[in-house]
TORZARO-888862 format. One record per residue (C-alpha): residue in three letters; x, y, z; residue number from 1. Coordinates in steps of 0.001 Angstrom, whole numbers, plus 524288, in hexadecimal, padded with zeros to 5 digits. Layout:
SITE   vexti       u       v       w   fidren
SITE     ALA       X       Y       Z      NUM
...
This chain:
SITE   vexti       u       v       w   fidren
SITE     UNK   F3312   0BB1B   6657F        1
SITE     UNK   F24AD   0BBC4   6625D        2
SITE     UNK   F1E3D   0B016   66940        3
SITE     UNK   F16F8   0AD29   65CA0        4
SITE     UNK   F23DE   0ABA5   65564        5
SITE     UNK   F2A34   09E14   6552E        6
SITE     UNK   F3843   09C93   6599B        7
SITE     UNK   F3C1D   09855   64BCC        8
SITE     UNK   F36DF   09E9C   63F6B        9
SITE     UNK   F367F   096BD   632D3       10
SITE     UNK   F3548   09CA6   62537       11
SITE     UNK   F370D   097B7   61754       12
SITE     UNK   F3964   0A0E9   60BDC       13
SITE     UNK   F3453   09EC8   5FE23       14
SITE     UNK   F4214   09B01   5F9B7       15
SITE     UNK   F4358   09046   603F3       16
SITE     UNK   F4B1C   0972B   60EA4       17
SITE     UNK   F4658   0927C   61BE8       18
SITE     UNK   F4928   09AEC   627C1       19
SITE     UNK   F48DB   096A1   635F6       20
SITE     UNK   F49E6   0A263   63EED       21
SITE     UNK   F4C69   0A12E   64D90       22
SITE     UNK   F428A   0AA40   653DE       23
SITE     UNK   F440C   0AA35   662CC       24
SITE     UNK   F4936   0B800   66294       25
SITE     UNK   F4673   0BA9F   670F6       26
SITE     UNK   F4EA9   0AEA6   6748E       27
SITE     UNK   F59B2   0B18D   66AD9       28
SITE     UNK   F5499   0A5F7   662ED       29
SITE     UNK   F58D2   09C4F   66D68       30
SITE     UNK   F54D9   08E4A   66AC3       31
SITE     UNK   F4AAE   08713   672A9       32
SITE     UNK   F4354   07A6F   67031       33
SITE     UNK   F3886   08160   668B9       34
SITE     UNK   F41D6   08846   65F87       35
SITE     UNK   F4932   07B94   65D0A       36
SITE     UNK   F3C71   07479   65A14       37
SITE     UNK   F3805   07F55   650F1       38
SITE     UNK   F44FF   07F7B   649A0       39
SITE     UNK   F4437   070B8   647F2       40
SITE     UNK   F3634   071A9   6431B       41
SITE     UNK   F3985   07BE0   638DC       42
SITE     UNK   F4603   07510   63472       43
SITE     UNK   F3ECE   06841   63258       44
SITE     UNK   F33E4   06F04   62AD9       45
SITE     UNK   F3D4E   076DD   62262       46
SITE     UNK   F457A   06ACC   61F5C       47
SITE     UNK   F3964   0648B   61951       48
SITE     UNK   F34E9   070A9   611F8       49
SITE     UNK   F38AA   06F63   603A1       50
SITE     UNK   F3831   07E2E   601E0       51
SITE     UNK   F43A9   0806E   60B2E       52
SITE     UNK   F50C8   0835F   604C5       53
SITE     UNK   F58A6   08821   6107E       54
SITE     UNK   F5733   08C36   61EB2       55
SITE     UNK   F5B62   098A2   625C4       56
SITE     UNK   F5C25   097FB   63497       57
SITE     UNK   F5C37   0A55B   63B0B       58
SITE     UNK   F5748   0ACB1   646F7       59
SITE     UNK   F4F62   0B8AB   64A6F       60
SITE     UNK   F5495   0C25B   65453       61
SITE     UNK   F625E   0C5E1   65887       62
SITE     UNK   F6751   0B7FB   65A86       63
SITE     UNK   F676C   0AB70   652BE       64
SITE     UNK   F65EB   0A342   65F1D       65
SITE     UNK   F6AAF   0A3A2   66D24       66
SITE     UNK   F6ACB   094BC   66D87       67
SITE     UNK   F6267   08CEE   676E8       68
SITE     UNK   F57C6   093F2   67E7E       69
SITE     UNK   F5C5A   093E7   68CAB       70
SITE     UNK   F4E9C   09299   69219       71
SITE     UNK   F4CBB   08693   689AE       72
SITE     UNK   F59C8   08121   68E5E       73
SITE     UNK   F5613   083D1   69C87       74
SITE     UNK   F4930   07CA5   69AB2       75
SITE     UNK   F5001   0710C   69450       76
SITE     UNK   F596F   0701E   69FD1       77
SITE     UNK   F4DF8   06C7F   6A89A       78
SITE     UNK   F4944   061A3   69FAE       79
SITE     UNK   F4D62   05373   69EC0       80
SITE     UNK   F5924   04E20   69782       81
SITE     UNK   F4FC8   047E0   68DC4       82
SITE     UNK   F4901   054E2   68B34       83
SITE     UNK   F561C   05B97   68942       84
SITE     UNK   F5A80   0510A   67FE2       85
SITE     UNK   F4E2C   05280   677BE       86
SITE     UNK   F4FAC   06138   677C7       87
SITE     UNK   F5DE3   0607A   6736F       88
SITE     UNK   F5A36   056B6   668E6       89
SITE     UNK   F5103   060C7   662E6       90
SITE     UNK   F5BF5   06ABD   661E3       91
SITE     UNK   F64E5   06069   65C0D       92
SITE     UNK   F5A38   05CFB   65244       93
SITE     UNK   F58FE   06B5D   64E93       94
SITE     UNK   F6790   06C1E   64BC2       95
SITE     UNK   F6751   05FB3   64396       96
SITE     UNK   F5B22   063F1   63C2A       97
SITE     UNK   F6119   07119   638B6       98
SITE     UNK   F6E39   06AFB   63564       99
SITE     UNK   F67E1   06168   62BE7      100
SITE     UNK   F5DBC   06AC7   62643      101
SITE     UNK   F5D24   0673B   617C4      102
SITE     UNK   F5ECA   0750B   61277      103
SITE     UNK   F6946   07F7D   61481      104
SITE     UNK   F686B   08688   6218E      105
SITE     UNK   F6D71   0941C   62512      106
SITE     UNK   F6EDE   09999   632D2      107
SITE     UNK   F6E5B   0A86F   6343D      108
SITE     UNK   F73E5   0AC81   64172      109
SITE     UNK   F7388   0B971   6489F      110
SITE     UNK   F7652   0BCB6   656CF      111
SITE     UNK   F78AF   0B174   66027      112
SITE     UNK   F7928   0A32B   65C2E      113
SITE     UNK   F7BE2   09B58   66883      114
SITE     UNK   F7B75   08D07   66C46      115
SITE     UNK   F71EC   0853D   66422      116
SITE     UNK   F7140   0903C   65A30      117
SITE     UNK   F7EFE   08C5F   655E6      118
SITE     UNK   F79DB   07EC5   6533B      119
SITE     UNK   F6F3D   0846E   64A90      120
SITE     UNK   F7960   08C57   64306      121
SITE     UNK   F825D   08088   64177      122
SITE     UNK   F7716   07874   63BFA      123
SITE     UNK   F7484   08253   63125      124
SITE     UNK   F7BD2   08147   62441      125
SITE     UNK   F7F66   08FAE   623A8      126
SITE     UNK   F8049   099A3   62EA4      127
SITE     UNK   F8133   0A872   62E0D      128
SITE     UNK   F828A   0B1B6   63982      129
SITE     UNK   F82A8   0C024   63C5A      130
SITE     UNK   F8FB3   0C5C4   640A6      131
SITE     UNK   F8A74   0C820   64E4C      132
SITE     UNK   F85EC   0BA21   65065      133
SITE     UNK   F8B20   0B30F   65C57      134
SITE     UNK   F8C48   0A47C   65E76      135
SITE     UNK   F8E40   09C45   66AAB      136
SITE     UNK   F8DBE   08E29   66F3A      137
SITE     UNK   F8A0B   09217   67CF5      138
SITE     UNK   F84BF   0854F   68270      139
SITE     UNK   F8FE8   08219   68BD9      140
SITE     UNK   F8D6C   08EE4   69310      141
SITE     UNK   F8068   08904   69736      142
SITE     UNK   F860E   07BB9   69A93      143
SITE     UNK   F8127   07628   68DAD      144
SITE     UNK   F8766   071C3   680E9      145
SITE     UNK   F83AD   0742C   67292      146
SITE     UNK   F80DA   065C6   670B0      147
SITE     UNK   F7673   064F5   66613      148
SITE     UNK   F7CD8   06F55   65D95      149
SITE     UNK   F8AC1   06A4E   65F6C      150
SITE     UNK   F8B3E   06172   65353      151
SITE     UNK   F87B5   06CE5   64A85      152
SITE     UNK   F903D   076CE   6518D      153
SITE     UNK   F9C1E   06DCE   65179      154
SITE     UNK   F9A06   06ABA   6431B      155
SITE     UNK   F991F   0792C   63FA7      156
SITE     UNK   FA39C   07F1A   6485C      157
SITE     UNK   FAC81   07344   64919      158
SITE     UNK   FAF5C   06CE3   65616      159
SITE     UNK   FBAA2   07603   65954      160
SITE     UNK   FB266   08267   658F7      161
SITE     UNK   FA692   07B98   65ED2      162
SITE     UNK   FAEB0   07761   66A96      163
SITE     UNK   FB2E0   0854C   66D41      164
SITE     UNK   FA59D   08BB0   66C6F      165
SITE     UNK   F9E36   080A9   67330      166
SITE     UNK   FA7E2   080FC   67E8C      167
SITE     UNK   FA9C3   08F9D   68017      168
SITE     UNK   F9BBD   093EA   67D0C      169
SITE     UNK   FA1EB   0A081   6781C      170
SITE     UNK   F9A48   0A86B   66E27      171
SITE     UNK   F9FEB   0AAEA   660A2      172
SITE     UNK   F9C83   0B473   655F3      173
SITE     UNK   F985C   0B33C   647C4      174
SITE     UNK   FA63F   0B4F3   642CB      175
SITE     UNK   FAAA1   0A936   64ADF      176
SITE     UNK   F9EAC   0A183   64695      177
SITE     UNK   FA246   0A445   63869      178
SITE     UNK   FB05D   0A027   63A92      179
SITE     UNK   FAC3B   0935C   640F7      180
SITE     UNK   FA22F   09033   63685      181
SITE     UNK   F9619   0918A   63F02      182
SITE     UNK   F90FE   09BCB   6358C      183
SITE     UNK   F9419   09D92   62723      184
SITE     UNK   F91FA   0AC2A   625EF      185
SITE     UNK   F9223   0B816   62EB7      186
SITE     UNK   F8A40   0C419   62B2C      187
SITE     UNK   F8878   0D172   63162      188
SITE     UNK   F7F67   0D3BD   63CD8      189
SITE     UNK   F7550   0DA56   63432      190
SITE     UNK   F697B   0D118   6344F      191
SITE     UNK   F670C   0D336   625E0      192
SITE     UNK   F74D8   0CE85   622B6      193
SITE     UNK   F725F   0C13B   628EB      194
SITE     UNK   F656F   0C014   621B4      195
SITE     UNK   F6BE3   0C41B   614F2      196
SITE     UNK   F76DE   0BA3B   6167B      197
SITE     UNK   F6CE2   0AF7B   6190E      198
SITE     UNK   F64EA   0B3A3   60D3E      199
SITE     UNK   F70FD   0B32D   6048B      200
SITE     UNK   F7418   0A56F   60940      201
SITE     UNK   F661C   0A137   606DE      202
SITE     UNK   F66AC   0A676   5F8FD      203
SITE     UNK   F7353   09F1F   5F6A7      204
SITE     UNK   F6DD3   09256   5FBD6      205
SITE     UNK   F6141   09381   5F3F8      206
SITE     UNK   F6976   09306   5E785      207
SITE     UNK   F6D31   08509   5EAC2      208
SITE     UNK   F6625   0782B   5E88F      209
SITE     UNK   F5D76   074C2   5F441      210
SITE     UNK   F6010   06641   5F28C      211
SITE     UNK   F6EB9   0685E   5F174      212
SITE     UNK   F6EA5   070BC   5FDD0      213
SITE     UNK   F6801   065FA   60589      214
SITE     UNK   F718B   05BE4   60041      215
SITE     UNK   F7D31   064BE   6030B      216
SITE     UNK   F7908   06629   6114B      217
SITE     UNK   F77B5   0576E   612A5      218
SITE     UNK   F84F5   055B8   60C07      219
SITE     UNK   F8B88   05EB0   615E8      220
SITE     UNK   F85C1   056CC   62117      221
SITE     UNK   F89DA   049EB   61AFF      222
SITE     UNK   F97CB   04E82   61873      223
SITE     UNK   F9923   053C2   62647      224
SITE     UNK   F944E   04715   62C69      225
SITE     UNK   F9B6D   03D3C   623CA      226
SITE     UNK   FA999   03946   621FC      227
SITE     UNK   FAF6A   03BF8   614A6      228
SITE     UNK   FAED0   02DDF   6100A      229
SITE     UNK   FA9B3   02645   60469      230
SITE     UNK   F9BEF   02660   609D3      231
SITE     UNK   F9BA9   0354F   609FA      232
SITE     UNK   FA203   03604   5FC8A      233
SITE     UNK   F97C7   02CBA   5F711      234
SITE     UNK   F8CFB   034CA   5FD61      235
SITE     UNK   F91C7   04194   5F774      236
SITE     UNK   F9392   03B6A   5EA07      237
SITE     UNK   F85BF   0361F   5EA50      238
SITE     UNK   F808D   04320   5EF21      239
SITE     UNK   F861C   04B29   5E3F8      240
SITE     UNK   F8195   04100   5DA0E      241
SITE     UNK   F73CA   04170   5DF98      242
SITE     UNK   F72CA   05035   5DFF9      243
SITE     UNK   F7803   051FD   5D21A      244
SITE     UNK   F6C4E   04A8A   5CCC8      245
SITE     UNK   F627B   05035   5D686      246
SITE     UNK   F582C   059DF   5D18F      247
SITE     UNK   F5EDA   065AD   5D7A3      248
SITE     UNK   F6C48   060F9   5D389      249
SITE     UNK   F679B   05FF7   5C584      250
SITE     UNK   F60B6   06D23   5C65C      251
SITE     UNK   F6CB2   073E4   5CC01      252
SITE     UNK   F75D7   06EB6   5C18D      253
SITE     UNK   F6C27   071A6   5B6A7      254
SITE     UNK   F6A22   07F8C   5BB9D      255
SITE     UNK   F78C5   081D9   5BC77      256
SITE     UNK   F7B5F   07DCC   5AE74      257
SITE     UNK   F6F35   084E9   5A986      258
SITE     UNK   F7397   09139   5B0BE      259
SITE     UNK   F667E   09285   5B7B3      260
SITE     UNK   F6236   09286   5C5E0      261
SITE     UNK   F5E78   08541   5CB82      262
SITE     UNK   F5048   0837E   5CF47      263
SITE     UNK   F52AD   08447   5DDFC      264
SITE     UNK   F56DB   092A0   5DDA2      265
SITE     UNK   F4BC6   09B8C   5E220      266
SITE     UNK   F452B   0A227   5D67D      267
SITE     UNK   F466F   0AF32   5DDA0      268
SITE     UNK   F54DF   0AEEB   5DA2D      269
SITE     UNK   F5A52   0AE4B   5E7D5      270
SITE     UNK   F5054   0B603   5EFBD      271
SITE     UNK   F4F43   0ACA2   5FB25      272
SITE     UNK   F4462   0B32D   60285      273
SITE     UNK   F4AA9   0AEEB   60F47      274
SITE     UNK   F41B1   0B10D   61AE1      275
SITE     UNK   F4694   0BC50   62338      276
């Protein structure tokens, strides 16, 4: 990697597609404290930017991410328990911040995605991977555990699959990841095919109401965390009533009956201009 290049690149297209690109190519995009801090910084800034419509998380080089940087882990092993707790809390905050990002998120995965990289993928709304991608929860091989990412991994894979792969630390391929629900789509190993699949998803998402997308994400979280009781039923009833009379709800219904495009669709007619 060029020393002048940051470990995370951030771009925003004219149509509102934000891209965060892992850029520690010489380290297989392994995470360290600086990369975590930079990801958090960009996520917080993008969450407040009214021009953002969705987020693509991807990586330069052969691999999405090899997980934690071993030199960073070695350095942390010599520090105090308090320092290690603070360090782990930053990674946990990154996972939570990505998981609750207010706009749709897409992970585009190629090569290896090990350890904490699986947490990143599980925190994204949609995940795509090249056929040659490989995944692994390898922490127990080092005498560690995937603690901060476990809530997201267990939620995504289910506890039964998470138990197997956390305990065996065996790698698995993209076909297995698709079967288990870690990824939604598998594409060929041609780099342009992964980029094309991401672009098609972006175009599909940009057809939808930005406000409704944010509300839909929050609804999924609420339904996952709440029992199906009268309180949840009352919440969902109120939510649909509110959004029907909201500006974008009114615009969407009016556009449908008038057989015209709603005002949130890019005037270019679907040309997203996604940063490459």
